[in-house]
Residue frames relative to the residue before (quaternion, step in Angstrom):
aa qw qx qy qz dx dy dz
M 1.0000 0.0000 0.0000 0.0000 0.00 0.00 0.00
Q 0.4959 -0.6748 0.4662 0.2853 3.58 -0.87 0.83
S 0.4017 -0.6990 0.5146 0.2919 3.65 -0.86 0.80
K 0.6739 -0.4632 0.3843 0.4285 3.64 -1.45 0.41
Q 0.6492 0.5263 -0.3260 0.4419 3.64 0.87 -0.96
R 0.6968 0.4873 -0.2951 0.4358 3.58 0.75 -0.93
S 0.5821 0.5757 -0.3091 0.4839 3.47 1.34 -0.86
A 0.6853 0.4923 -0.2910 0.4509 3.57 0.90 -0.91
L 0.6362 0.5473 -0.2970 0.4555 3.54 1.12 -0.94
E 0.6592 0.4913 -0.3041 0.4812 3.49 0.91 -0.91
A 0.6692 0.4809 -0.3244 0.4645 3.69 0.79 -0.85
V 0.6765 0.4645 -0.3217 0.4723 3.65 0.86 -0.74
T 0.6058 0.5280 -0.3540 0.4784 3.65 0.98 -0.67
N 0.6579 0.5137 -0.2857 0.4707 3.58 0.78 -0.96
V 0.6628 0.5187 -0.2841 0.4592 3.65 0.93 -0.98
V 0.6795 0.5250 -0.2892 0.4231 3.47 0.86 -1.05
V 0.6391 0.5015 -0.2862 0.5080 3.55 1.02 -0.88
G 0.6607 0.5211 -0.2989 0.4501 3.51 0.96 -0.93
F 0.6193 0.5655 -0.3162 0.4435 3.54 1.11 -0.92
L 0.6872 0.5283 -0.2490 0.4320 3.50 0.90 -1.12
V 0.6553 0.4888 -0.2805 0.5030 3.49 1.14 -0.83
A 0.6437 0.5263 -0.3309 0.4463 3.53 1.03 -0.83
V 0.6840 0.4960 -0.3215 0.4275 3.60 0.77 -0.99
G 0.6372 0.4843 -0.3268 0.5026 3.57 1.04 -0.69
A 0.6687 0.4714 -0.3520 0.4547 3.74 0.74 -0.68
K 0.5460 0.5930 -0.4411 0.3946 3.69 0.99 -0.55
F 0.6705 0.5351 -0.2914 0.4233 3.57 0.95 -0.96
I 0.6884 0.4473 -0.2643 0.5062 3.55 1.22 -0.40
V 0.7374 0.4767 -0.2085 0.4308 3.51 0.79 -1.26
L 0.7052 0.5044 -0.2618 0.4239 3.61 0.77 -1.11
P 0.6544 0.5120 -0.3141 0.4593 3.54 0.87 -0.77
A 0.6074 0.5539 -0.3379 0.4584 3.55 1.19 -0.82
F 0.7694 0.3053 -0.2316 0.5111 3.64 1.02 -0.36
G 0.6888 -0.5650 0.2398 0.3859 3.51 1.23 0.74
Y 0.5583 0.5711 -0.4105 0.4401 3.60 1.24 0.31
N 0.2141 -0.7647 0.5972 0.1128 3.54 -0.89 0.88
V 0.1035 -0.8277 0.5511 -0.0215 3.62 -0.44 1.22
T 0.3072 -0.7232 0.5732 0.2326 3.50 -0.94 0.76
V 0.7189 -0.3746 0.3949 0.4325 3.52 -1.42 0.04
Y 0.7202 0.4585 -0.2440 0.4599 3.53 0.68 -1.23
D 0.6276 0.5292 -0.3272 0.4679 3.57 0.99 -0.82
S 0.6453 0.5333 -0.2888 0.4645 3.55 0.84 -0.93
F 0.7099 0.4315 -0.2751 0.4839 3.64 0.79 -0.92
A 0.6316 0.5458 -0.3443 0.4297 3.57 0.99 -0.77
I 0.6548 0.5149 -0.2691 0.4835 3.49 0.87 -1.04
G 0.6945 0.4790 -0.2836 0.4558 3.50 0.83 -0.97
W 0.6204 0.5141 -0.3866 0.4488 3.69 0.89 -0.48
F 0.6399 0.4902 -0.3765 0.4566 3.62 0.87 -0.70
F 0.6905 0.4656 -0.2962 0.4675 3.66 0.72 -0.80
T 0.6123 0.5575 -0.3441 0.4426 3.55 1.20 -0.55
L 0.6187 0.5240 -0.3361 0.4793 3.49 0.99 -0.80
I 0.6562 0.5037 -0.3073 0.4704 3.60 0.82 -1.05
S 0.6662 0.5148 -0.3053 0.4450 3.62 0.86 -0.87
M 0.6386 0.5336 -0.3287 0.4464 3.58 0.90 -0.92
I 0.6966 0.4848 -0.2921 0.4410 3.57 0.79 -0.98
R 0.6709 0.5180 -0.2745 0.4541 3.46 1.13 -0.80
S 0.6632 0.4777 -0.3021 0.4906 3.57 1.06 -0.74
Y 0.6457 0.4992 -0.3313 0.4733 3.60 0.94 -0.66
A 0.6586 0.5026 -0.3072 0.4683 3.66 0.85 -0.78
L 0.6683 0.5015 -0.2777 0.4740 3.52 0.86 -0.93
R 0.6796 0.4570 -0.3287 0.4704 3.61 0.87 -0.83
R 0.6027 0.5615 -0.3431 0.4514 3.68 1.09 -0.58
V 0.6423 0.5109 -0.3153 0.4765 3.49 1.06 -0.91
F 0.6600 0.5224 -0.2890 0.4561 3.65 0.85 -0.88
N 0.6936 0.5037 -0.2592 0.4449 3.43 1.02 -0.85
R 0.5945 0.5596 -0.3138 0.4847 3.44 1.28 -0.56
W 0.6185 0.5577 -0.3178 0.4532 3.55 1.10 -0.70
D 0.6608 0.5305 -0.3106 0.4307 3.62 1.06 -0.71
């Protein structure tokens, strides 16, 4: 079974990579729909979703590890 620390490390790594991909994607996707996004806006929005994603990833990992 995976330790709580390893679960947290995995969740953080997953979210950091996801954050970087999302910030980059915002510069392609949002302008295609007519929204102009600054670098600051992209990072600010990304941090809110990153926090939510980290909590979700960690919680789900712990649930699945409990089932093992």
